N, C-alpha and C positions, 0 to 999 in steps of 0.2 A: 504494500500500500504506500502511496506517495505521502511524503511528509508535507504539512502545510507550509505556505510561504511565511517568511518572517516579517515582523512589523518593522517600520523605520526605526523605532526605538531599539529593538533587538539588534538591528543592523548596526546602529551606532555603537551599542555595547560591544559587539564583536570587533568592530574597527578599533575601539579603545583597547580591547584585550590584545589585539595584534600589535598595536603601537607600543604597549608596555611589555611585550614578549621578551623574555630572556632565554638564551639557549637555542638549541636546534628547533627550527620551525618546519613542520610538515602539515599537510592538509589533515592527515589522520590525527595528529596531536592537537590541532586546532579544534576539530570536531569534538574530540574527547573533552578538551578543556572548556569548550563552550557549554557542554552539557553539565560538567561537574561544577564549574564556577558560576555559570549564569542560568543554568536550568533550561537551556535552549537545545532541544534535540533536533539536529539538522544533519544533512549529508554534505559531503564535499561538493557534489554536483550542484546542490542548491546554493551553497556559498559562492561558487564560481559564477553564478548568474547575476550576482549583485556587484555592480561596477565598483562601488566604494570599497567593498570587502576585498575584491580581487586586486584592486589597485594598492590597498593597504598591505595586503599579503606580499605582493611583488616588491613593493618598496622596502618592507621589513626584511625580506629575504636578501635583497641587494645590500641593505645596511649591515646585516649580519655577515655577509660575505666581504664587506669592506668596499662595496661599489657605491659611488655617490648616488644620492637620491635623484629621481626623475622630476621631482617637483620644481626645482629651479629652472630646468629647461622648459617645462610646461608653462611656468609663470612668465618666463622671458618670451616665449612664443605668443602668449596671450597679450602681453604688452605690445609686441610688434604688430599684432593684428589690430589692436585698438588704435595704435598710432597711425597705421595705414588708413584706417577708416576716418580718422580725424583730418588727415591730409586731403582726402577726396571730398 
């Protein structure tokens, strides 16, 4: 049976959980910890469908590997887009 979708509040709690993560991060460990700490029973596949969770997961994985975050690049790109709109 399919698990129900998660609420935006639950999504935010999972994103915070990811951002505070220490040690090795895997989808399996995230699913387990979401259930144990937050009481949210969800599958990896469901988590992957939420852009905020997926993005937080990828950023945290990169941070744990020592790779710079993608946020500054994205922010710079957004600023460039806004500037180009202002010029036209």
